[in-house]
N, C-alpha and C positions, 0 to 999 in steps of 0.2 A: 629753786636754784637755776641760774642761767645755764644754757647748754653750750656756752662758748668755752674757749680754752684759757681764759684769763685766771690769774691766781691772786689771792689777797693774803696779807699777813696781818695779824693783830697782836697787840702787846698788852699784857695785864699791868695793873698799877700797884699802888702801895698795899702792903699786906702780903705780897708774894715773896718778900725777901726771906732768905734763909742762910745760915752759915754754910760756906763752901760753894755758894752759887757761882756758876761760871768757871770754876777751877779747872774742870776737864777741858774746856775750850782754851783757857789760858795756857795750860800745860802742853797742848798738842797742836794748836793752830796759830801760826804767826800773826795773822790779821787780828785775831782775838786778843793776843798778848799786846799788840800795839795799841788796840783800842783802850785797854786798861791803863797802859802807860800814858797815853794821851790824856785820859781823864785825870790821872794823878797830876800831870804837869799843869793842867788847866786849873784844878781846884787847890793845888798846893798841899795835898795830903794823899797818903797811899790808899787809893781806892781798892786795889786788889787785896791788900792786907785786911781792909775793912770787910770786904765781901767773903774772903776765904777763911778768916779766923773765927773766934768766938766772942767778938767784941759786942757788948750789949748796945753800943751806940748805933748799931745798924738798925735798931728799931726806933730810933729817934727820927722824926719826920725829916729834918734838915739833912741827915745822912742817908736815910733810906731812899729818898727820892733820887739823888744823883747815883747812888749805888745800883739801883734797879735800872735806871736809864743806861748806865755804862755797861751793865751785864747784858741787857737785851741787845744793845748795838754790837757788843763783842760777839754775841752768839750769832747775830745776823751776818756780820762780816765773816765769821767763820764758815757759815753755810754758803756764803757767796764764794769764798776761796776754795772750799772743798768740792762743792757740788754745782757751782754756777747758779745758785738760787737767785731768781730775779723776779720778784712779785710785781704786779701791775697796780694793785690798790692796797691801801693801808688804813688801819684803824687802831685805836688804843683806848683803853678804859681809864679815864681820869688822868693820872700821871702818864699812863701809856700813850696818851695822845701826843705827848712831846716826843716819845720814841718814834711814833709813826711819822711825825713831821720830819725828823732827822732821817729816817729810813727812806722817805720819799725825796730827800734832798731839797726840802722846802725850808729847813732851818739848819744852820751849821751845828755840828756836834758840839763844838767848843762853846758856842753861845747857849745851846740847850742845857748843857751841864751847869753853867753859871745861873741860868734862869731857874732851873728846878731846885738848885740849892737855896737860892733866895726865896723861891716859892715855898719850900718846906719850912724855912725859918719864919716867914711871915705867917703861914698857916698855923704854926705852933704858937706864935705870939698872939694870934687873934682871940684865943680863948684860954683862960687860965686852966691849969690841970684840974680835972675833977668837975669842972663846970659843965662841960659838954659830953655828949654820948651819941652813939649810933647803934642801930639795931636792924637786923634783917627780918622782914616779914615774909614768911614762906607759906604759900598756899596755891592752889590751882587757879589759874586764870584771874590773877589779881587785876583789878581795875584801879590804876594809879590815880585817876581823877576822883573816884569815890573815896580813895584813901586820903587824898588832900582835904576833902570835905570833912572827913572824920577828925582830922587834926586841927580844924579851925578853932581859934581861940587858945591853942597851945603854942608854946615856943618850940615847935617841932616842924620840920619840913621834909618833903620827899626829896631824898638825896640822889639815889641811883635807881633808875628803872632798868633792872638788869635782864629780866626775862619775863616770860609769861607767868612764872611761878615765884619770882623773887623781886621785892622792892625794898630798898634800904631807906630808913628814915634817920634824921639827924637833927639834933637840937640840944636843949637844956637837959642835963641828966635828971633833974628833979621833976621833969615833965614826962619822962619815959614810962613810968608806971601807969599814969593816967592814959597815955597813948595806947599802951598795951591793953588796958581795960576796955577802951572804946573799940579797938580793932577786934578784940576777942568777942565782945558782945555783938558786934555787927556780923561776925562770921557765923553766928548761930551755934554751930557745933565746934567747940574749942579744939577737938581732935583733928579738925580739918585745917588748922592753922598753927604754925610755929612762930614764935617771937624770940629771936636769938640776939642777945646783946653782943656787940662787936668789941674786940680789944683794940681800941683806937685812942689816940691822945688828944683829939679835938673833934668838934662837930663839923666835919668837912661837908662841902656842898650844901651849906645852909646859910640862913640870913646872918649867922655869926661870922661869916667870912667877908661881909660887906665892908667892914672896917679897913681891910687891907687892899681893896680893889684899886684905889687910886695909886697907891704906892707900887702895886704890881704893874699897873698900866704904864707907869714911868719906866719900869725895867724893860718891858716889852717894846715900848716906843723907841728906846735907845738903840735897839737892834733892828728896827723896821727896815732899814736899807739893806740888811743882810738876808732878809726873807726872800725866797723865790716863790712868789705867790702863784705862779703858773703851776708849779709842781704840787702846791697844796690842794689843788682841785681834785686830786685822786686820794685825798685823806679825809676820813669822816670827822665831823665836828660833834663832840659830845653835847654841846649846847644846843645846836640846831637840830641834831639828829640826821642831818644830810651831809653832803660833802662840803668842804670849805670853799668859800668864794675865792676867786682869783684877785684878791685885793688885800694888800698888807693891812690896811686899816680895819677891814672886816675880820681878818684872821685874828688880829690883836683884840678886837672887841669880843669875839667869840671865846678866846682864851681867858680874858678877864671875867666875862660872864660865867664861865664854867666854874669859877671858884665858889660862887654861892648858888648857882643854878643846878637844876637836876641834870644828872648824866643820863642822856637819852640813849642808853646802850642798845636797848631793844630795836630802836629805829636804825641805829648804826649797823646792827647785824643784818637787818633787812636790806639796807642800802648796799652793803657789800655783797650779799648773796645775789642780788639782782644783776650785778656786774660780772660775777666770776663763776668759775666751775669748781675751784678748790680753795679752801681757806685753811691757813696754818696759824697756830698760836705759838709764839716764841717767847719764852721767859723762864724765870726760875721756878715757877709753879703754873698750874693750868686751871684757873678758875673759870676761864671764858668758854672752855669746851662744853660744859654742861649748859651754859646759857644758850649757846647755839642749838644744842640738842632739844631744848624746850620749844624751839621753832622748827624742829625737824630739819635742821641744817647741819651738815657734817663739818666738823672742824677737827683737824689733826693737830695734836699738841707736841711740841718739841721742847723738853725741859733739860735735856742733857745731850752730850755728844753721842752716847750710845743710842739714844732715841733717834737722833738724826741719821745715824748709820742704818738703822732698821728701816727708816722711811725712804732714804734716797739711794741706798745700795741694793737695788732690786734688779 
């Protein structure tokens, strides 16, 4: 970890949604309430009601993605209003990368909301329900390149390199059992490895997303003039594992490639830790904290207004 005084903020992605997320910020902080209202105006449906109620639609990709983005920005703006929270570097896991770009003022909130709603719709359409699947492979010191070799010949890809101890694979549901058998056999001792199927609606970050890349490129290219590429240079890219280049074309290329490419989150964590003294995770749940811990990097998670008070009111 760097010895300087810089701060980073990271945002988790899809799968962190939950009923009631962000409600405490909405009820108590004007900036947060305005963020939800802005999201509703942009999208044409009540984002707050979707986040705060018990609507099952929140688990559908096309609704989950804008709801998570809106909640994370509402939380961030609340922390800025209440405590003057002003991070220097930004990162986000998968969908969270869009929140990071908004937080860094590299992409307008309004445009990001529309982009992720379309992204979610396209991702859901890319693979019929039941055809794709994802699973987490959990073991000590996983070598992602060896894992790729084990998957050769199967329609399964390395989707997320999350930490030293977790890699997510993604692909055809009917290939997952064979993938599990190969990985278990290579592990030697099955007790040293866990294979956990994930509750997802499509095989994200796999070759099955290739079909939507050109359509998504058109969506991003339409807002290229609204990107502030200079500010993007303090945001990590899931696709490259490094910080974004200061070029609209290269930002768009990295975001398009992220759809079907591996999320290099372990590299993102290292890049952020090298630049900062303290890292905060902001979102409705806290999956990233343990990923940082696997690299002996401290990350403090803020998932509620009460957690924020405990952290900043000292």
